[in-house]
C-alpha positions in Angstrom: 27.5 -2.5 -34.4 24.8 -5.4 -35.7 27.7 -7.9 -36.0 25.4 -10.4 -34.7 22.5 -11.5 -36.8 20.3 -9.6 -34.7 17.2 -9.9 -37.0 16.9 -13.4 -35.6 14.6 -13.7 -32.5 17.2 -15.7 -30.1 20.3 -14.1 -31.0 20.4 -11.0 -30.1 22.0 -10.8 -26.5 25.1 -8.8 -28.0 22.4 -6.0 -28.2 21.7 -6.1 -24.2 25.8 -4.8 -23.9 24.6 -1.8 -26.3 21.3 -1.0 -25.3 19.5 1.3 -22.7 17.9 -0.6 -20.1 15.4 2.3 -19.4 13.6 2.1 -22.9 13.0 -1.2 -22.2 10.5 -0.6 -19.5 9.3 2.4 -21.2 5.5 3.0 -20.9 3.2 1.9 -23.3 2.6 3.7 -26.7 -1.4 4.1 -27.7 -2.7 5.2 -30.5 -5.9 3.6 -31.3 -7.4 -0.3 -29.7 -5.8 -3.1 -28.4 -6.6 -5.1 -31.1 -6.4 -4.3 -35.3 -9.6 -4.2 -37.3 -10.8 -4.4 -40.7 -9.3 -1.5 -42.9 -9.8 -1.0 -46.3 -11.4 -4.3 -46.9 -8.2 -6.0 -45.4 -8.7 -8.7 -43.1 -6.8 -11.0 -40.6 -4.1 -10.4 -38.0 -0.9 -12.0 -38.3 0.5 -13.1 -35.1 4.2 -13.5 -34.1 5.7 -14.9 -31.0 8.8 -12.6 -29.6 10.6 -12.4 -26.7 10.4 -8.8 -24.7 12.7 -6.4 -26.8 16.5 -6.4 -25.3 17.1 -2.7 -26.1 16.0 0.8 -27.4 12.7 0.5 -29.3 13.9 3.0 -31.5 14.2 3.0 -35.1 17.5 4.2 -35.5 18.7 2.5 -32.5 17.6 -0.8 -32.0 19.9 -3.9 -32.2 17.3 -6.1 -30.6 15.8 -8.3 -32.8 12.9 -7.8 -31.5 12.9 -4.0 -31.3 13.9 -4.1 -35.2 10.6 -5.9 -36.0 8.8 -3.5 -33.5 9.8 -0.3 -34.8 10.0 -2.1 -38.2 6.3 -2.8 -38.9 5.8 0.9 -39.1 8.9 2.2 -40.8 9.8 2.3 -44.1 13.4 2.5 -46.2 14.1 3.4 -50.0 15.0 -0.1 -50.8 14.4 -3.8 -49.8 15.8 -7.1 -50.8 13.4 -9.2 -51.6 13.7 -13.3 -51.0 15.8 -14.0 -54.0 18.7 -11.1 -52.9 17.2 -9.0 -55.2 17.3 -5.5 -54.7 13.2 -3.5 -54.3 12.3 -0.3 -54.5 10.7 1.0 -51.5 10.3 4.7 -50.8 13.1 5.5 -53.5 12.0 4.3 -56.9 15.2 4.3 -58.9 19.1 4.2 -57.8 22.0 5.7 -60.2 25.5 6.0 -59.8 27.4 9.2 -61.3 30.3 8.2 -63.7 32.9 8.2 -61.9 30.8 6.3 -58.9 31.1 8.9 -56.3 27.5 9.8 -56.4 24.5 7.9 -56.2 21.3 10.0 -57.0 18.3 8.2 -55.7 14.4 9.2 -56.9 11.8 9.4 -54.0 8.6 8.2 -54.0 5.9 10.8 -55.3 3.4 10.4 -52.6 4.7 8.6 -49.8 3.5 10.1 -46.3 3.9 9.4 -42.4 1.1 7.6 -40.8 0.8 11.3 -39.5 -0.2 12.4 -43.1 2.8 14.1 -43.8 4.5 14.0 -47.0 8.0 12.1 -46.8 10.0 14.5 -48.0 14.4 14.7 -49.7 14.9 16.5 -46.4 13.7 14.2 -43.8 16.0 11.2 -45.9 19.0 13.8 -45.6 18.2 14.1 -42.0 17.4 10.1 -41.4 21.0 9.8 -42.6 22.6 12.6 -41.3 21.9 11.3 -37.7 22.8 7.3 -38.4 26.0 8.5 -39.7 26.6 11.2 -37.2 30.3 11.0 -35.0 28.1 10.4 -32.0 25.7 8.2 -33.8 24.6 5.1 -31.6 22.9 3.5 -34.6 24.0 0.3 -35.0 23.4 1.1 -38.9 26.9 3.6 -38.3 28.9 0.6 -39.2 28.0 -0.1 -42.7 28.3 3.6 -43.7 31.7 4.5 -42.6 34.0 4.9 -45.1 32.0 4.8 -47.7 29.3 7.5 -47.3 30.9 11.4 -47.2 27.3 13.4 -47.4 23.8 13.2 -48.5 22.0 16.3 -49.5 18.9 16.9 -51.3 18.6 17.2 -55.3 18.0 19.9 -56.9 14.4 19.3 -57.4 13.6 18.5 -53.9 12.2 14.7 -55.3 15.5 13.1 -54.9 18.7 12.7 -53.0 22.3 12.3 -54.1 24.4 9.9 -51.7 28.0 11.4 -52.1 31.2 8.6 -51.7 34.1 8.9 -49.6 35.1 6.0 -52.6 33.2 4.2 -55.4 31.0 1.6 -54.1 29.1 -0.2 -56.5 26.7 -2.3 -53.9 26.3 1.1 -52.6 22.3 0.7 -53.1 22.4 -2.7 -51.1 23.6 -0.5 -47.9 20.4 1.1 -48.0 18.4 -1.7 -47.6 20.2 -2.5 -44.0 18.4 -2.0 -40.3 18.3 1.1 -38.9 18.0 3.0 -42.5 13.9 3.4 -42.3 13.1 6.9 -43.0 12.1 9.3 -40.1 10.7 13.3 -40.2 13.5 15.9 -40.3 13.9 17.0 -36.5 13.1 13.5 -35.3 14.9 12.7 -31.6 16.4 9.4 -31.1 14.6 7.5 -27.4 10.9 9.3 -28.5 9.5 7.1 -31.0 7.5 4.9 -28.3 5.1 8.2 -27.6 4.9 9.1 -31.0 5.4 6.1 -33.1 5.6 8.3 -36.6 6.8 6.1 -40.1 6.0 5.2 -43.3 5.3 2.1 -43.1 2.8 -0.7 -43.7 1.4 -0.5 -40.2 0.5 1.5 -37.5 1.9 0.7 -33.5 -1.4 0.6 -31.7 -0.4 -0.1 -28.4 2.8 -1.7 -27.0 3.0 -3.2 -23.2 6.3 -5.0 -22.0 6.0 -8.1 -21.0 3.1 -8.8 -23.2 3.5 -7.4 -26.8 2.3 -5.0 -29.3 -0.7 -4.4 -31.9 -0.8 -2.7 -35.0 -3.0 -2.0 -37.5 -2.9 -1.5 -41.2 -1.7 1.9 -42.0 -3.9 3.3 -44.5 -1.8 6.4 -45.6 0.8 3.8 -46.4 1.9 3.8 -50.6 0.9 0.6 -51.6 -1.8 0.0 -48.9 -4.3 -1.4 -51.7 -2.3 -4.5 -51.9 -1.7 -4.9 -48.3 -4.4 -7.6 -47.7 -4.3 -8.2 -43.7 -5.5 -5.4 -40.9 -2.7 -5.9 -38.6 -0.5 -7.8 -36.9 0.3 -8.6 -33.5 3.6 -9.5 -31.5 2.8 -11.7 -28.5 5.7 -11.4 -26.1 6.6 -15.5 -24.8 9.4 -16.1 -21.8 10.5 -19.4 -23.8 10.1 -21.8 -26.3 7.8 -24.3 -24.8 5.6 -21.3 -24.2 5.7 -20.8 -27.9 5.4 -23.8 -28.7 2.2 -24.6 -26.3 0.8 -21.0 -27.9 1.2 -22.3 -32.0 -0.7 -25.6 -30.8 -3.2 -23.8 -29.6 -3.6 -21.8 -32.9 -2.6 -18.5 -30.7 0.4 -17.7 -33.0 0.6 -18.3 -36.5 4.6 -19.3 -37.0 7.3 -20.8 -34.9 11.1 -21.2 -35.7 11.6 -24.9 -36.8 14.1 -26.8 -34.5 14.0 -30.5 -33.0 12.1 -29.6 -30.0 9.4 -28.0 -32.7 10.0 -31.4 -35.0 8.9 -33.7 -32.2 6.1 -31.7 -30.7 3.6 -31.2 -33.6 2.9 -32.9 -37.1 4.7 -30.8 -39.2 1.9 -32.0 -42.3 -1.0 -29.7 -39.7 1.0 -26.7 -40.8 2.8 -25.1 -44.2 6.9 -25.0 -44.1 8.1 -21.5 -45.1 11.6 -21.2 -45.8 13.4 -18.1 -47.4 15.9 -16.1 -47.6 19.8 -16.1 -46.4 20.5 -14.1 -42.9 23.5 -14.8 -41.7 27.0 -17.2 -41.3 28.4 -18.2 -38.0 32.5 -17.4 -38.8 35.0 -19.5 -37.8 37.6 -16.8 -36.9 41.2 -18.3 -36.7 43.9 -16.0 -34.4 46.6 -15.8 -37.8 49.3 -14.2 -34.9 48.9 -17.0 -32.5 49.9 -20.3 -32.0 48.8 -23.0 -33.4 47.0 -20.9 -36.3 49.6 -18.8 -37.0 50.7 -21.7 -38.7 49.1 -21.4 -42.5 48.7 -25.7 -42.6 47.0 -25.7 -39.1 44.3 -23.6 -40.2 43.7 -25.3 -43.6 43.4 -28.8 -41.5 40.7 -27.2 -39.3 39.0 -26.3 -42.6 39.3 -29.9 -44.0 38.6 -31.8 -41.0 34.8 -30.1 -40.7 31.9 -32.0 -41.5 29.8 -29.2 -42.9 26.6 -31.1 -44.0 26.8 -32.4 -39.9 26.6 -28.5 -39.4 23.5 -27.9 -41.7 21.6 -31.1 -40.0 22.8 -30.5 -35.8 23.3 -26.9 -35.3 20.5 -25.1 -38.0 18.4 -28.4 -38.6 18.4 -28.2 -42.2 17.7 -24.5 -42.3 21.5 -24.0 -44.0 23.5 -24.9 -47.0 27.1 -25.9 -47.3 29.8 -22.7 -48.0 33.2 -22.9 -49.3 34.8 -20.1 -46.7 34.4 -16.9 -48.7 32.0 -14.0 -47.8 29.5 -14.4 -50.9 26.3 -15.5 -49.8 24.3 -17.8 -52.3 22.2 -14.8 -53.4 24.5 -12.3 -54.0 24.1 -11.8 -58.0 27.9 -12.8 -58.4 29.2 -15.9 -57.3 33.1 -17.2 -57.0 34.4 -19.5 -59.5 37.1 -22.0 -60.0 37.3 -23.4 -56.2 37.3 -27.2 -55.0 34.5 -27.3 -52.1 36.2 -28.0 -49.3 34.5 -31.1 -47.0 35.6 -33.2 -44.7 38.4 -35.0 -45.9 40.9 -36.7 -43.0 43.9 -37.9 -45.2 44.2 -34.1 -46.1 43.7 -33.3 -42.1 47.3 -35.9 -41.5 48.7 -34.3 -44.5 49.0 -31.0 -43.4 49.5 -31.9 -40.1 52.8 -34.0 -41.0 51.9 -36.3 -37.5 51.6 -33.5 -35.4 48.8 -33.2 -32.7 47.4 -29.4 -32.4 45.9 -28.2 -29.2 43.8 -25.4 -28.9 40.3 -24.4 -27.5 37.1 -23.0 -29.5 36.0 -19.4 -27.2 32.0 -18.6 -28.2 28.4 -17.7 -26.7 26.8 -20.3 -29.2 27.0 -23.6 -27.1 25.5 -25.6 -29.3 27.7 -24.7 -32.1 30.6 -24.9 -29.9 29.9 -28.3 -28.9 29.2 -29.7 -32.2 32.5 -27.9 -34.1 34.5 -29.7 -30.8 32.9 -33.1 -31.5 33.5 -33.0 -35.0 37.5 -32.0 -34.5 38.5 -34.1 -31.7 36.8 -37.2 -34.0 40.1 -36.5 -36.3 43.4 -37.6 -35.9 45.8 -34.7 -34.8 43.2 -32.3 -33.1 43.1 -32.0 -29.0 40.1 -29.1 -28.7 38.6 -27.7 -25.5 35.5 -25.7 -25.6 35.3 -22.0 -23.2 31.3 -21.2 -23.6 30.4 -17.7 -22.6 27.6 -15.6 -21.9 27.2 -13.1 -24.7 27.9 -10.2 -22.3 31.2 -12.3 -21.3 31.9 -13.3 -25.3 31.4 -9.4 -26.3 32.9 -7.9 -23.2 34.5 -4.0 -23.7 38.1 -3.8 -23.5 40.9 -4.3 -25.1 40.7 -8.2 -24.3 37.5 -8.7 -25.5 37.3 -12.8 -25.9 35.5 -12.7 -29.3 38.1 -10.4 -30.9 41.4 -11.9 -29.1 40.7 -15.9 -28.3 42.7 -18.1 -30.8 39.5 -19.6 -32.3 35.8 -18.1 -31.9 32.6 -18.6 -33.8 30.4 -15.2 -34.1 27.5 -14.5 -36.6 27.5 -11.8 -39.1 24.6 -10.6 -40.5 24.0 -10.0 -44.7 26.0 -7.0 -45.6 27.5 -6.4 -48.8 31.1 -8.5 -49.5 33.2 -6.1 -49.5 31.7 -5.0 -46.1 33.4 -7.8 -44.9 36.9 -7.3 -46.3 37.0 -3.5 -44.5 35.2 -4.8 -41.5 37.0 -8.3 -40.6 39.6 -8.4 -43.4 41.6 -5.4 -43.1 44.6 -4.7 -40.5 43.2 -2.2 -38.2 39.8 -3.0 -38.2 37.7 -3.0 -34.9 36.4 -6.0 -35.6 39.7 -8.2 -37.2 39.2 -11.1 -34.7 41.5 -12.9 -36.8 44.3 -10.1 -36.7 44.6 -10.6 -40.3 45.3 -8.4 -43.1 46.6 -8.4 -47.0 46.8 -5.2 -48.8 46.6 -6.9 -52.3 43.0 -8.4 -51.1 42.3 -4.9 -49.9 43.1 -3.3 -53.3 41.3 -6.1 -55.3 38.2 -5.3 -53.1 38.2 -1.3 -53.5 38.8 -2.5 -57.2 35.6 -4.2 -57.2 33.6 -1.7 -55.4 34.8 0.5 -58.5 34.1 -1.7 -61.2 30.6 -1.7 -63.0 31.7 -4.3 -65.6 30.0 -7.4 -65.2 33.0 -9.7 -66.4 35.6 -7.5 -64.7 33.1 -7.5 -61.2 33.2 -11.5 -61.8 37.1 -11.7 -62.4 37.8 -9.6 -59.4 34.9 -11.6 -57.3 37.0 -14.6 -58.1 40.7 -13.5 -56.5 39.1 -12.2 -53.7 37.2 -15.3 -52.6 40.5 -17.3 -54.0 42.5 -15.2 -51.3 39.8 -15.9 -48.8 39.7 -19.6 -49.3 43.5 -19.7 -49.2 44.5 -17.8 -46.3 41.5 -19.2 -44.2 41.2 -16.3 -41.9 37.8 -17.0 -41.7 36.3 -20.2 -42.3 32.3 -20.1 -43.4 31.0 -23.7 -43.3 27.6 -22.6 -43.8 24.9 -20.2 -44.3 22.0 -19.8 -42.5 18.4 -19.7 -43.5 14.9 -18.4 -41.9 12.5 -21.2 -41.7 9.2 -21.7 -39.9 5.8 -23.9 -39.7 3.4 -21.2 -40.1 -0.8 -21.7 -39.9 -2.2 -22.7 -42.8 -4.9 -20.0 -42.1 -1.9 -17.8 -43.9 -1.9 -17.5 -47.7 0.6 -16.2 -49.7 4.4 -15.8 -49.8 6.0 -13.2 -48.4 8.4 -10.8 -50.8 11.7 -11.1 -48.2 13.4 -13.2 -46.3 11.0 -14.6 -42.9 13.2 -12.8 -40.4 11.8 -9.6 -41.7 15.6 -7.7 -41.9 14.5 -7.1 -45.7 11.7 -4.4 -45.4 9.3 -6.3 -43.0 6.4 -6.6 -46.3 3.7 -8.3 -46.2 2.7 -7.6 -49.5 0.4 -10.6 -51.0 -0.3 -12.2 -47.7 -3.8 -13.3 -47.1 -5.4 -14.7 -43.9 -8.7 -16.7 -43.6 -10.4 -18.0 -40.8 
């Protein structure tokens, strides 16, 4: 279950509680030399810093960002998202719903092969999704399809696949862009990928060495190989941010996440600043069944006390935008209308609290966010706020008393999903990840109507209703949407088609390297 933004390199500690440590120490996978070489006229190797993968290195079960990056470079899904949130054909060329919305027919790309030369077929797609959604599946991608996907089968022409749904879901193609949905050959056995790193992606894994990194060369069998202009990718393991920074300054790697530490150490004008794609929100979850958050006025007071631009600056270093307590990312095609933008307003807070002081603790594994939020709230009259910072293992511990699901106020990050998925996962009574212990049958009904609707005007109306309920009830405060942002070596040219953390499909189309 990828609840957290495991796509971010240093935000994947939850995976450690779910993954097999044995695979982390697996032997090297080799199918060539250690350094990618020029292929089909391509030149230049793009070099990315990583930390050692914290879990399974397998396309089906990877939950750690570093493992996802490693497997994703050699893999390909049916559809991806571009940096603006639009759907992009990959191994699929088109997708179409049935009249009742209970089936989606996905046409497969002709001539697409795995890197071992075998063709990608409908049988492979069916087997992949059967593995993801199996009852005993350990794939983090399974949660995206629970309660939505009923079955998958090859089409009559064997050049298409039919996804049969348990209920209409108009955003179903977006689910096919998610992590762990790369297509693998029928008969693939999870756990053996490093020994035989098969995939239909843009690159081939040449070598992986735990503690050191991995090298990839361009896949000459990739369906769009002519548009991949670089010869390979190299992943280099660094123990900490300081080691990464020194490597970046020395020109050993091509990119580094922007941070206050990096900004203080390098001259930004010597590099290109690249920002692309929203990748998460950090939700402030309020347990609506426990004091003080069983009082809606207290929840509203917290929301009006938050300095959202301050969070953007002090938590994200500017790599985020202000949000308005709904789960609609700014790049989603439909945006809520008619809501007042919340901002810090001490007069509203005073009116809502009526002169009383409320006390509670913030519980999180995100120390920086917790500290900034605590300071912001304690600076507003009426709040007395403590802070409990836990390790990720403690925060996401198994059991009925797991802190992230039961503490009065928690901060948990969520990766990009289709908006109505958040309803079923965190706004629905009985949902396994409902940290707010909130339910609203009308909200669930409106979300179901949205999933069924196809008319744009009707869908906009339902989006407005859903967002208004989220904004009013405040089971979850969503103050910001975060973006990936890096400094990049000027030897790299072009714009990445998808988000910078590569969760949208690991595409290097259009990227060139000189020098």
